[in-house]
N, C-alpha and C positions, 0 to 999 in steps of 0.2 A: 492489245498490249495495255497492261495496267500502267497507271501514272508512276507508281513507285518503281516498277522495273525499268521503265524507260529513263526515268531520272537517274537511277543508279547506274544504268548503262552509260548515260551521258556524262555522269560524274567521273567514271573510270575510263572514258574513251581515250584520254591522253596516255594513261598507263598501258592500255592494251596496244595503242599505237607504238609506244616505245618498245614494248616487248616484241611485238610483231616485226618491227623494223630491225631490232637487234637479232631476232631469230633469222630473218632473211639474210642479213649481213653475214651472220655466222655460217649459214648454209652455203652462201656463195663462196665464202672464204674456204670452207671445207672442200667444196667441189674444186676450187682452184688448187688447193693443196694436193688433193688426190690426183688430179690431172697432171700437176707439176711433178708429183712423185713418180707417176708412171712414165712420163716422158723422160724425166731425168734418169730414171733407172735404166731405161732402154738406151739412152745416150751413153750412160756410163758403161753399161755392159758392152755396147757396141764398140765404144772406145777401148775398153779393156780387152775385148777379143781381138781387135786390130793390133793392139800393142802386144798381146800375147802371141798372135800369129807371127808378127814380125820377130819377136824374141825367139819363138820356136824355129822359125826359118833360119834365123841366124845361128841358133844353137845346133840345129840339124846339120848345117853346113860345116860348122866347127867340129861336130862329132864325127861327121863323115870324113873329114880331112885327117882326123887323128885316129880313126878306127884301125887303120892299117899299121899303126905304129906299135901295136902290141899291147900286152896286158899292162905294162908299166904306164903307158900313156893313158890308158883308160882310167887307171887309178888316179892319175894326176887330174884328168878331166873331171872325175867325180868330186875330188877335193875342191877344185876350182869352182865348179858349179854350186857346190854346197855353201860357198862363201857369199853367194848373192843374197840380197835382202828378201826377195820374194820367194826364193827357193827354200822349200820346207825339207825336201828330201830328194836324194838322187839314188836310183836303183838300176843296176845293170844285171840282167838275168839271161840265162841261156834259154834255148828253145823249150826246155822242159820245165821251166819255172823255178830253177835253182838260182839263188842270188849269187852272182859272181863278184859284184862290188856294191857296197852300200855306203851312203854318207854316214850311216851309223854302223861302224865296223863290226859291232856285236851281232849285226844281222847277216853277216856274210855266211853263205852256205845254207841259209834257211830257205824253205820251199814256200813259194808264193801261194796265195789263196787261189781257189778254183776259178773265181771270177777274174782274178788277175791273169791266170794261166790262159783263160779263154781270150782275154785281150791280147796276150802274147801271140796266140795262134792267129788272131785276126790281123795283127800288125804284120806278122811274117808273111801271111798270105797276100796281103795287099801291097806289102813293101812300101808303105807310105805312113806318115805320122798320123796318130789318132789323139784327139783332145777330148777329154770328158771331165765332168764334175763328179767327184767321188767324195764320200764321207770318210774322213780319217780323224779319229779322236774327237768326234762330235763337231767337226769343222768341215765346211765345204771347201774342197781344194780343186783347183784346175790341174788336171794331170795330163802330161804329154807322154805319149808312148811312141817310140821311134826305133827303127832297125839300126843296129850297130854291127859292123863287120869286125870280126876279131882277128887282128893281125893281117897277114897278106893272103889269107885263105878266104876267098869270096864265099865259099860254102859255109863257113863258120859264122853264121849270123846270130846275133844276140839282140836283145831288146833293152833299151834304156828308158826308165821311168823317171820323169822329172815332175815333182809336185810344186805348183806355184800357189802362193797364198792369195786369197781374195779379201783379207781383213782390211787392207788399205782402202780398197774401193768401198767396201761396206761402211768403214769408219767415216770415210769422206761423205758417203751418201747419208749416213745417220746424222752426222753433224749438220749437214745442210738441211736435212729434214727438221731437226730441232730448231734451227734458226728460223726456217720458214714457218714452223708451227707457232713459235713464240710471237713472230711478227703478225701472223693471222689472229692469234688470241688478243694481242694488244690492239690491233685494228678493230676487232669485234667489240672489245670492251669500250674502246673509245667511241665507237659508233653508238653503242647502247647508252652510254652516259650522255653523249651529245644529244641523242634523241630525247632522253629523260629531261635534260635541262631545257631543250627547246620546247618540248611539250608542256613543261611546267610553266614556262613563260607565256607561250602562246595559248595554252589551255586554261589559264587562270580565268579568263573571261567566260570561257565555256563552262567551267565548273561553277562560277558565280551565277551564270544564267540558269544552269541546271538546278542549283540550290534554290534560286528564286522561284523557278517553275515548280519545283517540288513543294515549296512552302505555299505557293498560291493554290496549287491543285489539292493539297492536303488540308490546309486550314481555311480556305475561303468558303463562306456559306453560299457562294454563287454556284449555279449549275453551269459548268464549263465543258463544252464539247468541241474538240478539234478534229476535223475530218478533211479528207482530200476531195478533189473535184468530183469523184464518183460517189461521194456521200459515205465513204467507209470511215469508221471511227478510228482515229489515231491516238488521241489522248482524251482523258476525261477526269474531272475533279471527283474528290471523295463524296461531295454532296450530290453530284450528278449520279454517281453509282448508288448512293443510298436511296435517292428518290426514285430511281428507275428500277431498283431491285424488286422483283416480283410484280412489276407492272404488266398489265395485259397488252395484247397487240393493239387494241383500240387506243389505249392510253399512250403507247409509244408512237402510234400513228399521229395522234394529236400533237405530241411533242415535236415530231419531225416536221409536221405542218407548220407549227409555230416558228421553228427554226427556219424553214424554207421561206415563210412570209417575211421573216426579219432580214433575209438576204435582199429582198426587193425594197423594203422600206424599213429603215432603222429607227423610225419613230415608235417608241414603246407603247403608244396609246392607240394604235390603229391595227387591231387584229393580230397581235403577236403575243398573245397570252396562252398559257397552258395551265390547266388545273389538275392537280394530282388526285389520287384516290383518297387522300386525307383532306381534300378541299383546300389545299394550299395553292395560291395563285402565283405563277411566275411570269414575269414580263421579259421577253427575249429581245436581244439586239445582237448584231454580228458584224464582223469585219474580216478583211482579207489578211492573211499572214504572208503571202508571197504571190507574185504574178509572173506569168511567162512573157515571152517577147510579144505575143499577140494580146496582152492585157487580160489574160484569163487567170483566175485565181487558182493557185496550186493547192493551197490549204485555206480553210475558213474556220474561224473561231466564233462560236455562238455562246453568249453569256446570258443566263437567266437569273433575274433578281426576284426574290420572294417579297411580294408586296402585300401579303395577307395581313401582317401586323400593322403596316402603315395604313392600309385601307380601313382596318378595324379601328385604329387609333383616330383616323379622320372622322369616321362615323361616331365614335365615342365622344370626340371633341365637339362635333356638331350637337350631339345629344346633351353634353354637359353645358354647352353654351345656351341651348334652348332651356334646359332646366334652370340655369343661372338667371336667365332673363325672367323666367316665370317666378323664381324665388325672389329676385329683387323687386319684381312688380308687386308681389304679395306682402313684402315686408312693410310694416307700418312706419318704420323709421326711414329717414332720407339717407341714401347711400350714394357716395360720390367717390370715384377713383380718379387719380391724377397721375401725371408723369413726374419725373424727377424735378421738373421746374415748376411744379404745383399748378400746371394747366390741366383743366378737366378733360378727361377722355371718355368718361361714361357716367351717367346718372340714372336713377330710377324715377318713376313718376312722382313719388312722394317728394323727392328732392326738387323736381321741377315745380311742383305746387308750392313748396316752401319758399323758393327763391323767386317765384312768379315769373318764370322765364320758359322758353322753349328749348328743345334739344339743340337746334341750330344756333341759338343765341349763346348757350353756355359752353358748348364743346369748343375746346381750344382757348378758353378764357381762364385767366388765373382765378383760383378758387376764392381768394380774398376780395376779388371784384364782384363775384356773384353773390357771396354770402357776406353781407356788410355787418361784421361784428368787430368789436374792439380787439379781442385776443387773437383774431386771425390776420390782423394787419401786420405785414412785415416791417422791420426796421428800415428806414430810408438809407441807412449807411451800410449796415452789415448783413441785411437780408437774413434775419434769424428765423423766418417762418419754417423752413425744413426742420430745424431743431425743435420747434414747438410741436410739429407733427409727429416726431418720433416718440413723444411722451405717451404713455398708456393711460394717463389719468383722465378722468371725466371732467370737462370744463363747463361750468355754467356761464352763459353769456346772454347778451341782449342782441337780438337780430332785428335790424330795421329793414322792412320789406320795401318793395318799389313804391307801394301806395302810402308809405310813411307809417304804417302800423308797426308797433313794437311787439315782438314775440320773445318770450323767455325760452331759451333753448339750452340743451346739454349736448355737447359733442365730444367725441373721442376720435383718435386716429391711430393708425398702425402703418409702418413702412412695408413696402413690397420689395422683395429681393429676387434676383435671378439665381440660377444654379450655382453661380460663382460667388454668391453672397454680396453682390453689388446692388445698391439701391436703385430701383427703376421707377419708383413712384410711391403713392400713399393711398390708403383707403380711409375715408372719413365718414362717420356715422353721426347724423344730426337727429335730435329728438325734440319735438315741440312740446315743452312742459308747461306752457302757459295755463292750460286748463287744469293740469295736474296740480300746479302750485295754488291755483285758486281754490280747488277742492280741498287741498290739504289745509289751506288757511281757514276755510270755513269749518273743516273738521276740528282744527285746534280751537277755533272760537267756540264751537259747540261743546267741546270738552271743558273749556273754561267755564262756559255758562252752566254746564252740568255740575261742575265742582262748586261754583258759586251757589247754585241752587241747593246743593247738599249742605253748604255751610250757612245758608241764609238764616236758619233758625237761631244758631248760636250768635251770628253777627247781630241779628235783631235784638237778641237778649243783651249783648254788650252795649249796643247803641241806646237801648232803653235805660240801661244803668247809667250811662254817661249823661243822657238827657235828663234823667231824674236828678242827678247830682247838680247839673247846671241849673235846672228849674228851681230846686230847693235853695241853692245858694243865692240865686237872683231874687227869689221871694223874700229871703231874710234881709237882703240888702235894701229892697224896696220898703220893707217895714221900718228899717233903721232910718232911711231917708225921710219917711213920712212921719216919724216920731211915734209910731204905734208900739214900738218895742224899745223901751229904754234900757233893756238889759244888755244890748250889744254895744261893745266898745270898738275903738278904732282897730285894735289888733285882730279882733274877730272878723271885722269887715274885710281887712286885708287878707285873712285866711280864706274867706268866701271868694274873694276875687281870684286868688291863686288856684282855688278849687275849680272855678269856672274856666280859667285859662288852661289848667292841666287837663280837664275833661275835654275841652275843645281841641287841644293838641292831640290827645289820644284818639279822638274821633277822626281828626284830620289824617293821622297816620294810618288808621284802619281803612279810611276811604282811599288813601293813596295806594295802599297795598292792593285793594280790590281793583282799582283802576289799572295798576301795572299788570295785575294778573289777567284781567279781562281785555286789555288793550288790543285793538285790531291793528293790522299793518305789520310791517317788518321792523323789528327792533334792531338797533345797531349792535354789531359785535364790539364788545368792550371788556375791560378787565372787570371780573365779578368776584366779590368777596363771598366765598361759599358760606362762611360762618354767619355773616350778616343775613344771607338768604335763609339759612336754617332758623335763625332766631326769629325772623319775621314770620316764617311758616309756623313755628311753635306758637307764637302769639295768636295767629289766626286759628290754629287748631284748639288752643285752650279756650277760645271763645265759642267753639262750635261743637265740641265732643262732650260725651257724658263725663261728668265730674268724677266718676268712679275709675276712669282711665287715667293713670298717672303718665306724665310725659317727662322723661329724663333726657338730659343733654350731656354727652361726654365728648366735648370738642377738644381733641388732643393733638390735632394737626398743627404744625408750626407754619407751614406754607399753605395758604388758603386761597390764593388768587388764581383764577382760571380765565381763559379768554372765551367769551360766548355771549349768548343773548340772555339777559337777566331774567326776563319774564318766562322763557322756556325752561331755564334751570329751576326757577322758583316753582313753576307748574309741575315739573317732574318730581321734585322733592315733596311738594304738597300732595300729589297723587299717591305717592308711597305712604304718606301719613294717613290719608283717607283710607287707603287699602288696609293699613294696619288697624285703623279704628274699626272697620267693618269686620275684620278677622277676629278681633277681641270680643265684639258684640256687647258685652256688659261691663265686666270689671277686668282690669289687667294693667300691664305696663307696656308703654311704647318708648323706645330708646333711640335717640339720634346720636350717632358717634362719627368721629372723623379720625383719619390716620394717614400719614404720608407713607407711601410705598414706592419701591423701585421695581419696575417690570423689565425683565431682561429679554434678550432677543428670542430665546427658546420659548418663553411663555407667550410672547406676542405672535410668533409664527404658528403656535399650536392653537391660538385663540380663533374663534369664528368672527371676531370683531376686527375692524381695521386699526389695529394698535401699532404704535411705534415704541421701541424701547426708550425708557426715560422715567422721569419723576411724575407721580400721580398723587392726587388726593382721593382717598377712598371714603365715600359717604355711606354709612350703614344705617338702615332703618330696621330695627328689630321689634317684634311683637310677641306677646305670649298668648296668641290666638289659637285657632283650631288646627293650623298647619295644612299642608297639601300633600297629596299622593304623588308618586313619580310620574304618572300619566298626566296629572294636572299641571305639574311643573313644566312639562314639555310644550304645553299649549297656552300658558298664561299670557305670553306676549303676542298671541295672535289677535288680530282685530275682531271684536264682537264676541270673543270667548270670555265667559265669566263663570266663576264658581258660586256666585250669589244667587239667591232666589229670584224668581221672575218679578220684574219691576223694581229691583234693588240695585241694578247695575247694567250698563250698556256694553261692557267689555272693551271700552276704548281707553280707559285710564292707563293700564300698563303698556298697551300698544303705543300710546303717546309717549310714555317714559322711554320705551325702547327706541323710538324714532329720535327723541331729543338726545339721548346718550350717543347713538351712532352718528348723529349729525354733528356732535362735538368731538368726534374721533375718540370716543370713550367706549366703555363696556359696562354690562350689567350682569350680575350673577345672583342666583337665588339658592338658598339652602333652607329646606323645610322638612319638618317631621310631623306626621299626623299626631295631633293631640299635644304637641309641645310648642308650636309656633313656627315663625318664619323669620328670615333675615335677608334683606336685599342689599347687595353691595354695588354701589355706583363708582366707577373709576373714571375720573376726569383728568386730562393732562394739565399739569401746572403751567402757568405763564412764567416766562423767564424773569420778567420784572415783577417783583412781589408787591409793588406799590399800587394799590387800588385807587381809582380816581374818586376822591371824596371832597366835597365842597368845604372850603375853609370858612368857618363861621367866625365873624368878628364879635367880640364880647362888648364892643362899644358902639352905640347907635351913632351913625354918621349923618350929620346935618348938612344942609346946603341952602342955596337960594336960587330964585328963578321962578318963572311962571310955568305951571304944569296944567295941561288940559286933561282932566279926568273924565273918561267915558265909561259909564256903567249903567245898566238898565235895572239892576237890583238896588232899590232905594236904600236899604239898610247898609249895604256894602258901600254905596256911593257916599253915604253920610259918614261912616266910620273911617273910610279910607281918606276922605277929604280932611277930616279932623286930624288924622295921623300925619298927613303931608304938611298941614299947617303947623303942627307941633314940631316938625323937622325943619321949619324955616322957609317953606316954599309958599308962593302965591298960587291959589288953585282956582281954575275955571272948570265948570262941570257941564256935561251933556249926558242925556239919558238914553241916547241911541246913536247909531253910527251916522245917520244922515244929519242929525243935529251937530255932531262933531265936524263933519265936512263943511257945514254952513259956517260954523265959527272959524274954521281954518281959512275958508275963503275970504272972510271979512277981516280977521285979526291975526293972521299968521305972523305978522311982524313982531307981535308982543309975546308969542308963545315960544317957550324954550324947549319943551318936551311934551310928548303925548303918551298917556298911559290909558290903554283901552282894554275892555273886556273882549273876548273872542266871539262869543255867541250872543248876538243882540238882534232886535227887530230892525226892519228897514235896511240896515247895512251892517255887516259884521265887522270884526276887528281887522280882518284881512283887507276889506275894502277901504277902511280908514288908512291902513298902512300904505296901500297902493296909491291912494290920493296924495298922501304926504310925499311919497317917493317921486310922484310926477310933478307936484307943485312946488314943494319946498323940501328937497331931499336933505337939507342941512339939519332939519329938526329930527332928533332921535325919537324912536317909537318903542315903547315897552308894551307887551301884551300880557294880560293876566287872565287865567282861566282855570276852572276846576276840572275840566275834561277836554282833551283834544288829542288828536293823533300825532304821534311823534314825527311822522314824515312831513306833515303840514307845517309844523313849527320849524323843522330843519330846513324846509324849502324857503321859508321866510328869512331864516338866519342867513342863508346863502346870498340873498339879494339885499341885505342891509338891516335886518331887524336888530335893534340895539340890546334887547333883553327880554326874558320871559319870567313871569312870576306865577308859581302854582298856588291856587286857592285851596284852602284858606292860608293866609300868611299873617305873620305878626309884624310888629313895627320894625324889628331888627332886619328881617328879610326884605321888607319894603325899602328901608333906608339903604341897604347894601345894593339892591338892584338898581334903584334910581341913581345912586352915586356912580355905579359902574357904567350906566348908560350915558351919563354926562361925560365921563372920562373917555368913552369910546368915540 
């Protein structure tokens, strides 16, 4: 039996029950009606016959009594009898069948029918009454025939016919039959309706169970087989029918064996599997659907679950886990996964090496305890670490390892979510960039040195010009002072002095630009005036390039302050200038221009640079050189790619510019045409505060008083600086090296009010002098003067109490301002 047929049969069982019960009730009622009709008819007929017999007997006696009375009395008898309700007609006939008297007088004298004449002969022969049912006018009539003597002559016998109506009995019988029939119909209808109502109420659960069984057997992917205790199939699911369709006897034997095994042991892992011809594996289990009084199962249901996909998924999961372990082990970055509470649940070997721990030590430990960095530390109040980990940005940080070694790292993170979109943890990727930053710093330094080397000839030319002017003016002054040249007056001497000061200042500015350009170490991010940087670079280029190359400046931008590293921006713009010089080769024009532009969201999204919509300054460097082809333009920012001849370029200049621009969240574009020249556009985001940090210079020399210990190993600088300090009103003590200064401080610190020391000296440098003062007499302010030092070393001394720094060479105004500020601090 198919599942659908059995379910449909179960679904309509209550209806068939109602119809069957109604039919049985109707049949029983019909049988009762028929039996009742037959018995009632017989009873009525018997009753009617007894009544008729009594009536006939009575009438016969009466007729016989009056028969001798003559014709007149016969007529009276006919008339009287015709008046009775059940008497239809009265006929008196002679022996020959001629009507002597009739209740219908018009029939008198008529000859009776042959059948009636035969009846007359029979009655006369038997001389006893005869009762028969005869048809008259399509109606069944009880007819009584009896002998009547005519007058006083016994031989004159006649026959009287008396017709009695049966309509009253039949009417009564028909009426009774109608009543009984209606009653039977009502009882049958009531029975059917009652059965329908009862079956609808009691059969609802059966219908529900039938529908559920239908849905299970039809829609379930399980192999369901229901059989009796003999193993005969009773029901099966659609999936069972599909899988066993066309199966061989061996396959079906295996199926039955799996089901039989599941009867003994319901554990699906112990020999109760069946594999189809399509290599799908099903695991069977079974249970009893009913039991007899001796605990034997009447029906057993076996259920097979397809475990092919699950087992394949398990194998795939194992393979994926193995591949993931191999992949994580081969990744050069440190990869860490955590739960929602930021506790580590998995790490790769690189991560273990970076945090200097073992797997047992770090698993279950909060990530911020394993990786000791500033940005990974959560807030003590609101625990904001998970919010930090949801950011997709790359964070540069300082990691302090267990052994105290500091490593520069970059890390990023991403949240992990389950299928419902709920956060279940985080993935963090750490990259040790210590060596990378060191190499990049060395690369930048080498690029600066290369640029300085390319500028060296022009710079030497400018320095020689400046030194020539200084030497010439100094020689003329010496002649004036010796009296060898009487033609010089005081005005001319003053002009020579101004020439010497101006040349010295110009040389100092040029030296300062070179130092800033070639300075090693990390430069602080600060507001940068782009126009000032461009003017300084133009001054450098004018000193180093062919005089046939004209340099124009079209600085039209109103907002010019950006946030960045001054030396890197200066280096980038200078590299573009050197690149333009090399492209022009002999004679031409180089133009530096600026313009403020607004970059919208669509432009930024389409750009390959990390731009954000907003205000930018566009720095353009245009040349009238040879230009570049399209293929060359695609490669110019690649490291070590150059369009110059061998030995004339390393290919690092434009790569350095590209790195600087992207590091400042900017962009660079190039437009070039072969034979017409090129233009490079740099886009740098403007700083919100347009005020650049510029030192305020006082036009008035500030004097003071007190004792200053001046420490300088260069004799000429020691002499001139001491004279300038004395002219400002200070008492000066001198030392020619750091150790001498320390000795003086040890002996006479009580009379020293300030220490001014050079940075680089023999025996002990300026930093050593500063540390000695900090340890012995921290109340004495210290000022360091130097022509070259690394920014980070000065900043480190400032953080622990350095009162001031003076860059060499300096004039009396700068010296006075710095000393005065140190005393005030």
